[in-house]
mmCIF file as gemmi writes it, N, C-alpha and C atoms, coordinates in Angstrom:
data_model
loop_
_atom_site.group_PDB
_atom_site.id
_atom_site.type_symbol
_atom_site.label_atom_id
_atom_site.label_alt_id
_atom_site.label_comp_id
_atom_site.label_asym_id
_atom_site.label_entity_id
_atom_site.label_seq_id
_atom_site.pdbx_PDB_ins_code
_atom_site.Cartn_x
_atom_site.Cartn_y
_atom_site.Cartn_z
_atom_site.occupancy
_atom_site.B_iso_or_equiv
_atom_site.pdbx_formal_charge
_atom_site.auth_seq_id
_atom_site.auth_asym_id
_atom_site.pdbx_PDB_model_num
ATOM 1 N N . MET Axp A 1 ? -12.348 31.369 30.705 1 0 ? 1 A 1
ATOM 2 C CA . MET Axp A 1 ? -11.56 32.395 31.351 1 0 ? 1 A 1
ATOM 3 C C . MET Axp A 1 ? -10.334 31.794 32.021 1 0 ? 1 A 1
ATOM 4 N N . LYS Axp A 2 ? -10.518 30.6 32.617 1 0 ? 2 A 1
ATOM 5 C CA . LYS Axp A 2 ? -9.377 29.985 33.279 1 0 ? 2 A 1
ATOM 6 C C . LYS Axp A 2 ? -8.318 29.566 32.263 1 0 ? 2 A 1
ATOM 7 N N . TYR Axp A 3 ? -8.724 29.268 31.039 1 0 ? 3 A 1
ATOM 8 C CA . TYR Axp A 3 ? -7.746 28.913 30.018 1 0 ? 3 A 1
ATOM 9 C C . TYR Axp A 3 ? -6.906 30.118 29.612 1 0 ? 3 A 1
ATOM 10 N N . VAL Axp A 4 ? -7.516 31.298 29.597 1 0 ? 4 A 1
ATOM 11 C CA . VAL Axp A 4 ? -6.77 32.519 29.273 1 0 ? 4 A 1
ATOM 12 C C . VAL Axp A 4 ? -5.73 32.785 30.345 1 0 ? 4 A 1
ATOM 13 N N . PHE Axp A 5 ? -6.156 32.697 31.627 1 0 ? 5 A 1
ATOM 14 C CA . PHE Axp A 5 ? -5.208 32.903 32.723 1 0 ? 5 A 1
ATOM 15 C C . PHE Axp A 5 ? -4.09 31.87 32.679 1 0 ? 5 A 1
ATOM 16 N N . GLY Axp A 6 ? -4.47 30.62 32.511 1 0 ? 6 A 1
ATOM 17 C CA . GLY Axp A 6 ? -3.472 29.553 32.488 1 0 ? 6 A 1
ATOM 18 C C . GLY Axp A 6 ? -2.489 29.699 31.351 1 0 ? 6 A 1
ATOM 19 N N . SER Axp A 7 ? -2.98 30.077 30.179 1 0 ? 7 A 1
ATOM 20 C CA . SER Axp A 7 ? -2.076 30.215 29.04 1 0 ? 7 A 1
ATOM 21 C C . SER Axp A 7 ? -1.146 31.41 29.196 1 0 ? 7 A 1
ATOM 22 N N . ILE Axp A 8 ? -1.635 32.531 29.746 1 0 ? 8 A 1
ATOM 23 C CA . ILE Axp A 8 ? -0.766 33.695 29.934 1 0 ? 8 A 1
ATOM 24 C C . ILE Axp A 8 ? 0.288 33.412 30.993 1 0 ? 8 A 1
ATOM 25 N N . ILE Axp A 9 ? -0.108 32.806 32.107 1 0 ? 9 A 1
ATOM 26 C CA . ILE Axp A 9 ? 0.859 32.499 33.163 1 0 ? 9 A 1
ATOM 27 C C . ILE Axp A 9 ? 1.864 31.464 32.68 1 0 ? 9 A 1
ATOM 28 N N . THR Axp A 10 ? 1.406 30.444 31.949 1 0 ? 10 A 1
ATOM 29 C CA . THR Axp A 10 ? 2.32 29.443 31.405 1 0 ? 10 A 1
ATOM 30 C C . THR Axp A 10 ? 3.297 30.071 30.426 1 0 ? 10 A 1
ATOM 31 N N . LEU Axp A 11 ? 2.818 30.958 29.58 1 0 ? 11 A 1
ATOM 32 C CA . LEU Axp A 11 ? 3.691 31.629 28.625 1 0 ? 11 A 1
ATOM 33 C C . LEU Axp A 11 ? 4.745 32.473 29.331 1 0 ? 11 A 1
ATOM 34 N N . LEU Axp A 12 ? 4.356 33.199 30.374 1 0 ? 12 A 1
ATOM 35 C CA . LEU Axp A 12 ? 5.322 34.001 31.126 1 0 ? 12 A 1
ATOM 36 C C . LEU Axp A 12 ? 6.37 33.12 31.797 1 0 ? 12 A 1
ATOM 37 N N . LEU Axp A 13 ? 5.931 32.01 32.386 1 0 ? 13 A 1
ATOM 38 C CA . LEU Axp A 13 ? 6.886 31.101 33.029 1 0 ? 13 A 1
ATOM 39 C C . LEU Axp A 13 ? 7.846 30.481 32.016 1 0 ? 13 A 1
ATOM 40 N N . LEU Axp A 14 ? 7.327 30.102 30.855 1 0 ? 14 A 1
ATOM 41 C CA . LEU Axp A 14 ? 8.194 29.532 29.827 1 0 ? 14 A 1
ATOM 42 C C . LEU Axp A 14 ? 9.212 30.547 29.315 1 0 ? 14 A 1
ATOM 43 N N . ILE Axp A 15 ? 8.81 31.801 29.188 1 0 ? 15 A 1
ATOM 44 C CA . ILE Axp A 15 ? 9.744 32.838 28.747 1 0 ? 15 A 1
ATOM 45 C C . ILE Axp A 15 ? 10.857 33.02 29.762 1 0 ? 15 A 1
ATOM 46 N N . VAL Axp A 16 ? 10.5 33.047 31.052 1 0 ? 16 A 1
ATOM 47 C CA . VAL Axp A 16 ? 11.51 33.23 32.099 1 0 ? 16 A 1
ATOM 48 C C . VAL Axp A 16 ? 12.462 32.044 32.14 1 0 ? 16 A 1
ATOM 49 N N . VAL Axp A 17 ? 11.919 30.822 32.096 1 0 ? 17 A 1
ATOM 50 C CA . VAL Axp A 17 ? 12.77 29.626 32.125 1 0 ? 17 A 1
ATOM 51 C C . VAL Axp A 17 ? 13.659 29.574 30.887 1 0 ? 17 A 1
ATOM 52 N N . LEU Axp A 18 ? 13.129 29.89 29.729 1 0 ? 18 A 1
ATOM 53 C CA . LEU Axp A 18 ? 13.918 29.898 28.5 1 0 ? 18 A 1
ATOM 54 C C . LEU Axp A 18 ? 15.046 30.916 28.574 1 0 ? 18 A 1
ATOM 55 N N . TYR Axp A 19 ? 14.755 32.091 29.106 1 0 ? 19 A 1
ATOM 56 C CA . TYR Axp A 19 ? 15.77 33.143 29.204 1 0 ? 19 A 1
ATOM 57 C C . TYR Axp A 19 ? 16.929 32.697 30.092 1 0 ? 19 A 1
ATOM 58 N N . TYR Axp A 20 ? 16.612 32.181 31.275 1 0 ? 20 A 1
ATOM 59 C CA . TYR Axp A 20 ? 17.682 31.794 32.192 1 0 ? 20 A 1
ATOM 60 C C . TYR Axp A 20 ? 18.4 30.526 31.744 1 0 ? 20 A 1
ATOM 61 N N . THR Axp A 21 ? 17.704 29.612 31.077 1 0 ? 21 A 1
ATOM 62 C CA . THR Axp A 21 ? 18.361 28.409 30.566 1 0 ? 21 A 1
ATOM 63 C C . THR Axp A 21 ? 19.334 28.758 29.444 1 0 ? 21 A 1
ATOM 64 N N . LEU Axp A 22 ? 18.919 29.596 28.522 1 0 ? 22 A 1
ATOM 65 C CA . LEU Axp A 22 ? 19.825 29.997 27.443 1 0 ? 22 A 1
ATOM 66 C C . LEU Axp A 22 ? 20.978 30.834 27.979 1 0 ? 22 A 1
ATOM 67 N N . GLY Axp A 23 ? 20.722 31.66 28.989 1 0 ? 23 A 1
ATOM 68 C CA . GLY Axp A 23 ? 21.8 32.419 29.614 1 0 ? 23 A 1
ATOM 69 C C . GLY Axp A 23 ? 22.796 31.517 30.315 1 0 ? 23 A 1
ATOM 70 N N . MET Axp A 24 ? 22.322 30.433 30.905 1 0 ? 24 A 1
ATOM 71 C CA . MET Axp A 24 ? 23.202 29.478 31.572 1 0 ? 24 A 1
ATOM 72 C C . MET Axp A 24 ? 24.113 28.78 30.559 1 0 ? 24 A 1
ATOM 73 N N . TRP Axp A 25 ? 23.626 28.549 29.352 1 0 ? 25 A 1
ATOM 74 C CA . TRP Axp A 25 ? 24.422 27.914 28.317 1 0 ? 25 A 1
ATOM 75 C C . TRP Axp A 25 ? 25.32 28.901 27.579 1 0 ? 25 A 1
ATOM 76 N N . GLY Axp A 26 ? 25.203 30.165 27.893 1 0 ? 26 A 1
ATOM 77 C CA . GLY Axp A 26 ? 26.059 31.168 27.278 1 0 ? 26 A 1
ATOM 78 C C . GLY Axp A 26 ? 25.549 31.713 25.96 1 0 ? 26 A 1
ATOM 79 N N . VAL Axp A 27 ? 24.299 31.513 25.66 1 0 ? 27 A 1
ATOM 80 C CA . VAL Axp A 27 ? 23.72 32.017 24.419 1 0 ? 27 A 1
ATOM 81 C C . VAL Axp A 27 ? 23.386 33.492 24.619 1 0 ? 27 A 1
ATOM 82 N N . GLU Axp A 28 ? 23.844 34.328 23.697 1 0 ? 28 A 1
ATOM 83 C CA . GLU Axp A 28 ? 23.551 35.762 23.763 1 0 ? 28 A 1
ATOM 84 C C . GLU Axp A 28 ? 22.136 36.012 23.253 1 0 ? 28 A 1
ATOM 85 N N . LEU Axp A 29 ? 21.364 36.709 24.05 1 0 ? 29 A 1
ATOM 86 C CA . LEU Axp A 29 ? 19.992 37.028 23.676 1 0 ? 29 A 1
ATOM 87 C C . LEU Axp A 29 ? 19.862 38.526 23.43 1 0 ? 29 A 1
ATOM 88 N N . PRO Axp A 30 ? 18.947 38.923 22.557 1 0 ? 30 A 1
ATOM 89 C CA . PRO Axp A 30 ? 18.781 40.359 22.289 1 0 ? 30 A 1
ATOM 90 C C . PRO Axp A 30 ? 18.056 41.107 23.406 1 0 ? 30 A 1
ATOM 91 N N . ILE Axp A 31 ? 17.587 40.4 24.431 1 0 ? 31 A 1
ATOM 92 C CA . ILE Axp A 31 ? 16.916 41.07 25.541 1 0 ? 31 A 1
ATOM 93 C C . ILE Axp A 31 ? 17.749 40.913 26.802 1 0 ? 31 A 1
ATOM 94 N N . THR Axp A 32 ? 17.594 41.861 27.716 1 0 ? 32 A 1
ATOM 95 C CA . THR Axp A 32 ? 18.318 41.815 28.982 1 0 ? 32 A 1
ATOM 96 C C . THR Axp A 32 ? 17.359 41.387 30.089 1 0 ? 32 A 1
ATOM 97 N N . SER Axp A 33 ? 17.887 41.249 31.288 1 0 ? 33 A 1
ATOM 98 C CA . SER Axp A 33 ? 17.021 40.87 32.404 1 0 ? 33 A 1
ATOM 99 C C . SER Axp A 33 ? 16.034 41.988 32.737 1 0 ? 33 A 1
ATOM 100 N N . ASN Axp A 34 ? 16.412 43.238 32.465 1 0 ? 34 A 1
ATOM 101 C CA . ASN Axp A 34 ? 15.461 44.344 32.65 1 0 ? 34 A 1
ATOM 102 C C . ASN Axp A 34 ? 14.283 44.219 31.689 1 0 ? 34 A 1
ATOM 103 N N . ASP Axp A 35 ? 14.58 43.843 30.444 1 0 ? 35 A 1
ATOM 104 C CA . ASP Axp A 35 ? 13.508 43.631 29.468 1 0 ? 35 A 1
ATOM 105 C C . ASP Axp A 35 ? 12.612 42.47 29.888 1 0 ? 35 A 1
ATOM 106 N N . LEU Axp A 36 ? 13.221 41.429 30.448 1 0 ? 36 A 1
ATOM 107 C CA . LEU Axp A 36 ? 12.444 40.284 30.907 1 0 ? 36 A 1
ATOM 108 C C . LEU Axp A 36 ? 11.5 40.692 32.04 1 0 ? 36 A 1
ATOM 109 N N . GLY Axp A 37 ? 11.976 41.519 32.94 1 0 ? 37 A 1
ATOM 110 C CA . GLY Axp A 37 ? 11.119 42.022 34.016 1 0 ? 37 A 1
ATOM 111 C C . GLY Axp A 37 ? 9.963 42.837 33.474 1 0 ? 37 A 1
ATOM 112 N N . LYS Axp A 38 ? 10.229 43.631 32.444 1 0 ? 38 A 1
ATOM 113 C CA . LYS Axp A 38 ? 9.157 44.421 31.823 1 0 ? 38 A 1
ATOM 114 C C . LYS Axp A 38 ? 8.125 43.52 31.148 1 0 ? 38 A 1
ATOM 115 N N . ILE Axp A 39 ? 8.591 42.424 30.549 1 0 ? 39 A 1
ATOM 116 C CA . ILE Axp A 39 ? 7.675 41.48 29.912 1 0 ? 39 A 1
ATOM 117 C C . ILE Axp A 39 ? 6.757 40.845 30.95 1 0 ? 39 A 1
ATOM 118 N N . VAL Axp A 40 ? 7.331 40.439 32.081 1 0 ? 40 A 1
ATOM 119 C CA . VAL Axp A 40 ? 6.533 39.809 33.137 1 0 ? 40 A 1
ATOM 120 C C . VAL Axp A 40 ? 5.534 40.806 33.725 1 0 ? 40 A 1
ATOM 121 N N . ILE Axp A 41 ? 5.971 42.03 33.97 1 0 ? 41 A 1
ATOM 122 C CA . ILE Axp A 41 ? 5.067 43.056 34.506 1 0 ? 41 A 1
ATOM 123 C C . ILE Axp A 41 ? 3.939 43.345 33.518 1 0 ? 41 A 1
ATOM 124 N N . THR Axp A 42 ? 4.259 43.403 32.229 1 0 ? 42 A 1
ATOM 125 C CA . THR Axp A 42 ? 3.236 43.622 31.208 1 0 ? 42 A 1
ATOM 126 C C . THR Axp A 42 ? 2.227 42.479 31.191 1 0 ? 42 A 1
ATOM 127 N N . GLY Axp A 43 ? 2.697 41.252 31.351 1 0 ? 43 A 1
ATOM 128 C CA . GLY Axp A 43 ? 1.791 40.104 31.402 1 0 ? 43 A 1
ATOM 129 C C . GLY Axp A 43 ? 0.842 40.175 32.584 1 0 ? 43 A 1
ATOM 130 N N . PHE Axp A 44 ? 1.363 40.568 33.747 1 0 ? 44 A 1
ATOM 131 C CA . PHE Axp A 44 ? 0.497 40.689 34.918 1 0 ? 44 A 1
ATOM 132 C C . PHE Axp A 44 ? -0.48 41.855 34.775 1 0 ? 44 A 1
ATOM 133 N N . ILE Axp A 45 ? -0.055 42.942 34.156 1 0 ? 45 A 1
ATOM 134 C CA . ILE Axp A 45 ? -0.977 44.052 33.891 1 0 ? 45 A 1
ATOM 135 C C . ILE Axp A 45 ? -2.091 43.59 32.956 1 0 ? 45 A 1
ATOM 136 N N . LEU Axp A 46 ? -1.737 42.773 31.976 1 0 ? 46 A 1
ATOM 137 C CA . LEU Axp A 46 ? -2.734 42.217 31.064 1 0 ? 46 A 1
ATOM 138 C C . LEU Axp A 46 ? -3.736 41.346 31.819 1 0 ? 46 A 1
ATOM 139 N N . LEU Axp A 47 ? -3.258 40.507 32.738 1 0 ? 47 A 1
ATOM 140 C CA . LEU Axp A 47 ? -4.159 39.671 33.528 1 0 ? 47 A 1
ATOM 141 C C . LEU Axp A 47 ? -5.098 40.503 34.395 1 0 ? 47 A 1
ATOM 142 N N . VAL Axp A 48 ? -4.567 41.533 35.041 1 0 ? 48 A 1
ATOM 143 C CA . VAL Axp A 48 ? -5.396 42.394 35.889 1 0 ? 48 A 1
ATOM 144 C C . VAL Axp A 48 ? -6.436 43.126 35.047 1 0 ? 48 A 1
ATOM 145 N N . THR Axp A 49 ? -6.045 43.574 33.86 1 0 ? 49 A 1
ATOM 146 C CA . THR Axp A 49 ? -6.985 44.253 32.967 1 0 ? 49 A 1
ATOM 147 C C . THR Axp A 49 ? -8.104 43.316 32.533 1 0 ? 49 A 1
ATOM 148 N N . ILE Axp A 50 ? -7.769 42.069 32.226 1 0 ? 50 A 1
ATOM 149 C CA . ILE Axp A 50 ? -8.787 41.097 31.836 1 0 ? 50 A 1
ATOM 150 C C . ILE Axp A 50 ? -9.768 40.868 32.975 1 0 ? 50 A 1
ATOM 151 N N . VAL Axp A 51 ? -9.246 40.722 34.194 1 0 ? 51 A 1
ATOM 152 C CA . VAL Axp A 51 ? -10.127 40.498 35.348 1 0 ? 51 A 1
ATOM 153 C C . VAL Axp A 51 ? -11.039 41.697 35.571 1 0 ? 51 A 1
ATOM 154 N N . LEU Axp A 52 ? -10.484 42.898 35.522 1 0 ? 52 A 1
ATOM 155 C CA . LEU Axp A 52 ? -11.304 44.087 35.741 1 0 ? 52 A 1
ATOM 156 C C . LEU Axp A 52 ? -12.383 44.231 34.676 1 0 ? 52 A 1
ATOM 157 N N . LEU Axp A 53 ? -12.027 43.979 33.418 1 0 ? 53 A 1
ATOM 158 C CA . LEU Axp A 53 ? -13.032 44.065 32.36 1 0 ? 53 A 1
ATOM 159 C C . LEU Axp A 53 ? -14.099 42.995 32.533 1 0 ? 53 A 1
ATOM 160 N N . LYS Axp A 54 ? -13.689 41.798 32.912 1 0 ? 54 A 1
ATOM 161 C CA . LYS Axp A 54 ? -14.638 40.702 33.093 1 0 ? 54 A 1
ATOM 162 C C . LYS Axp A 54 ? -15.591 40.968 34.252 1 0 ? 54 A 1
ATOM 163 N N . VAL Axp A 55 ? -15.104 41.652 35.282 1 0 ? 55 A 1
ATOM 164 C CA . VAL Axp A 55 ? -15.935 41.924 36.456 1 0 ? 55 A 1
ATOM 165 C C . VAL Axp A 55 ? -16.77 43.183 36.272 1 0 ? 55 A 1
ATOM 166 N N . LEU Axp A 56 ? -16.195 44.24 35.729 1 0 ? 56 A 1
ATOM 167 C CA . LEU Axp A 56 ? -16.876 45.532 35.689 1 0 ? 56 A 1
ATOM 168 C C . LEU Axp A 56 ? -17.834 45.712 34.513 1 0 ? 56 A 1
ATOM 169 N N . LEU Axp A 57 ? -17.52 45.164 33.355 1 0 ? 57 A 1
ATOM 170 C CA . LEU Axp A 57 ? -18.383 45.385 32.194 1 0 ? 57 A 1
ATOM 171 C C . LEU Axp A 57 ? -19.799 44.844 32.363 1 0 ? 57 A 1
ATOM 172 N N . PRO Axp A 58 ? -20.023 43.695 32.985 1 0 ? 58 A 1
ATOM 173 C CA . PRO Axp A 58 ? -21.416 43.26 33.171 1 0 ? 58 A 1
ATOM 174 C C . PRO Axp A 58 ? -22.245 44.205 34.037 1 0 ? 58 A 1
ATOM 175 N N . PHE Axp A 59 ? -21.611 44.948 34.945 1 0 ? 59 A 1
ATOM 176 C CA . PHE Axp A 59 ? -22.364 45.899 35.754 1 0 ? 59 A 1
ATOM 177 C C . PHE Axp A 59 ? -22.899 47.054 34.91 1 0 ? 59 A 1
ATOM 178 N N . PHE Axp A 60 ? -22.18 47.42 33.857 1 0 ? 60 A 1
ATOM 179 C CA . PHE Axp A 60 ? -22.611 48.534 33.025 1 0 ? 60 A 1
ATOM 180 C C . PHE Axp A 60 ? -23.525 48.11 31.887 1 0 ? 60 A 1
ATOM 181 N N . PHE Axp A 61 ? -23.287 46.936 31.319 1 0 ? 61 A 1
ATOM 182 C CA . PHE Axp A 61 ? -24.012 46.55 30.116 1 0 ? 61 A 1
ATOM 183 C C . PHE Axp A 61 ? -24.807 45.259 30.253 1 0 ? 61 A 1
ATOM 184 N N . GLY Axp A 62 ? -24.759 44.583 31.369 1 0 ? 62 A 1
ATOM 185 C CA . GLY Axp A 62 ? -25.357 43.256 31.48 1 0 ? 62 A 1
ATOM 186 C C . GLY Axp A 62 ? -26.855 43.233 31.697 1 0 ? 62 A 1
ATOM 187 N N . ASN Axp A 63 ? -27.439 44.221 32.36 1 0 ? 63 A 1
ATOM 188 C CA . ASN Axp A 63 ? -28.845 44.146 32.732 1 0 ? 63 A 1
ATOM 189 C C . ASN Axp A 63 ? -29.8 44.627 31.649 1 0 ? 63 A 1
ATOM 190 N N . ALA Axp A 64 ? -29.318 45.242 30.614 1 0 ? 64 A 1
ATOM 191 C CA . ALA Axp A 64 ? -30.201 45.843 29.611 1 0 ? 64 A 1
ATOM 192 C C . ALA Axp A 64 ? -30.99 44.79 28.839 1 0 ? 64 A 1
ATOM 193 N N . ARG Axp A 65 ? -30.369 43.708 28.45 1 0 ? 65 A 1
ATOM 194 C CA . ARG Axp A 65 ? -31.036 42.717 27.619 1 0 ? 65 A 1
ATOM 195 C C . ARG Axp A 65 ? -31.212 41.376 28.334 1 0 ? 65 A 1
ATOM 196 N N . ARG Axp A 66 ? -31.071 41.369 29.629 1 0 ? 66 A 1
ATOM 197 C CA . ARG Axp A 66 ? -31.192 40.118 30.375 1 0 ? 66 A 1
ATOM 198 C C . ARG Axp A 66 ? -32.653 39.681 30.41 1 0 ? 66 A 1
ATOM 199 N N . LYS Axp A 67 ? -32.883 38.402 30.161 1 0 ? 67 A 1
ATOM 200 C CA . LYS Axp A 67 ? -34.236 37.868 30.241 1 0 ? 67 A 1
ATOM 201 C C . LYS Axp A 67 ? -34.569 37.622 31.704 1 0 ? 67 A 1
ATOM 202 N N . HIS Axp A 68 ? -35.751 38.034 32.079 1 0 ? 68 A 1
ATOM 203 C CA . HIS Axp A 68 ? -36.23 37.788 33.432 1 0 ? 68 A 1
ATOM 204 C C . HIS Axp A 68 ? -37.229 36.639 33.371 1 0 ? 68 A 1
ATOM 205 N N . TYR Axp A 69 ? -37.117 35.74 34.313 1 0 ? 69 A 1
ATOM 206 C CA . TYR Axp A 69 ? -37.967 34.559 34.299 1 0 ? 69 A 1
ATOM 207 C C . TYR Axp A 69 ? -38.959 34.602 35.447 1 0 ? 69 A 1
ATOM 208 N N . ASP Axp A 70 ? -40.125 34.038 35.198 1 0 ? 70 A 1
ATOM 209 C CA . ASP Axp A 70 ? -41.199 34.016 36.186 1 0 ? 70 A 1
ATOM 210 C C . ASP Axp A 70 ? -41.052 32.757 37.043 1 0 ? 70 A 1
ATOM 211 N N . PRO Axp A 71 ? -40.765 32.908 38.345 1 0 ? 71 A 1
ATOM 212 C CA . PRO Axp A 71 ? -40.567 31.722 39.187 1 0 ? 71 A 1
ATOM 213 C C . PRO Axp A 71 ? -41.867 31 39.529 1 0 ? 71 A 1
ATOM 214 N N . ASP Axp A 72 ? -43.03 31.584 39.238 1 0 ? 72 A 1
ATOM 215 C CA . ASP Axp A 72 ? -44.31 30.971 39.598 1 0 ? 72 A 1
ATOM 216 C C . ASP Axp A 72 ? -44.822 29.992 38.552 1 0 ? 72 A 1
ATOM 217 N N . LYS Axp A 73 ? -44.131 29.795 37.471 1 0 ? 73 A 1
ATOM 218 C CA . LYS Axp A 73 ? -44.606 28.948 36.376 1 0 ? 73 A 1
ATOM 219 C C . LYS Axp A 73 ? -44.203 27.483 36.527 1 0 ? 73 A 1
ATOM 220 N N . GLY Axp A 74 ? -43.543 27.096 37.602 1 0 ? 74 A 1
ATOM 221 C CA . GLY Axp A 74 ? -43.162 25.697 37.775 1 0 ? 74 A 1
ATOM 222 C C . GLY Axp A 74 ? -41.658 25.509 37.644 1 0 ? 74 A 1
ATOM 223 N N . ASN Axp A 75 ? -41.275 24.255 37.368 1 0 ? 75 A 1
ATOM 224 C CA . ASN Axp A 75 ? -39.854 23.919 37.314 1 0 ? 75 A 1
ATOM 225 C C . ASN Axp A 75 ? -39.167 24.393 36.039 1 0 ? 75 A 1
ATOM 226 N N . VAL Axp A 76 ? -39.902 24.444 34.944 1 0 ? 76 A 1
ATOM 227 C CA . VAL Axp A 76 ? -39.311 24.872 33.684 1 0 ? 76 A 1
ATOM 228 C C . VAL Axp A 76 ? -39.33 26.395 33.632 1 0 ? 76 A 1
ATOM 229 N N . ALA Axp A 77 ? -38.205 26.988 33.31 1 0 ? 77 A 1
ATOM 230 C CA . ALA Axp A 77 ? -38.113 28.453 33.275 1 0 ? 77 A 1
ATOM 231 C C . ALA Axp A 77 ? -38.922 28.995 32.104 1 0 ? 77 A 1
ATOM 232 N N . LYS Axp A 78 ? -39.863 29.859 32.407 1 0 ? 78 A 1
ATOM 233 C CA . LYS Axp A 78 ? -40.685 30.511 31.385 1 0 ? 78 A 1
ATOM 234 C C . LYS Axp A 78 ? -40.39 32.002 31.416 1 0 ? 78 A 1
ATOM 235 N N . PRO Axp A 79 ? -40.027 32.591 30.271 1 0 ? 79 A 1
ATOM 236 C CA . PRO Axp A 79 ? -39.737 34.025 30.267 1 0 ? 79 A 1
ATOM 237 C C . PRO Axp A 79 ? -40.982 34.851 30.563 1 0 ? 79 A 1
ATOM 238 N N . LYS Axp A 80 ? -40.779 35.957 31.268 1 0 ? 80 A 1
ATOM 239 C CA . LYS Axp A 80 ? -41.877 36.896 31.513 1 0 ? 80 A 1
ATOM 240 C C . LYS Axp A 80 ? -42.183 37.638 30.226 1 0 ? 80 A 1
ATOM 241 N N . LEU Axp A 81 ? -43.441 37.883 29.984 1 0 ? 81 A 1
ATOM 242 C CA . LEU Axp A 81 ? -43.831 38.609 28.765 1 0 ? 81 A 1
ATOM 243 C C . LEU Axp A 81 ? -44.036 40.058 29.052 1 0 ? 81 A 1
């Protein structure tokens, strides 16, 4: 999960740095600064959506097939029958 966050944030930072560096050199880009802001906002919405799905989905679907273990069987986990 941390790799997904790191890669999305790194990608957003690289896009912003690339945009301003090319603008500093006078290269015309097909996107404007408004489009760049929309890209960054979309990336953050994507991150928030990933976090919400990662946190909320186990509450709805996680307990149905979870194995329960008997703590009285010793150190090795033994599934309850």
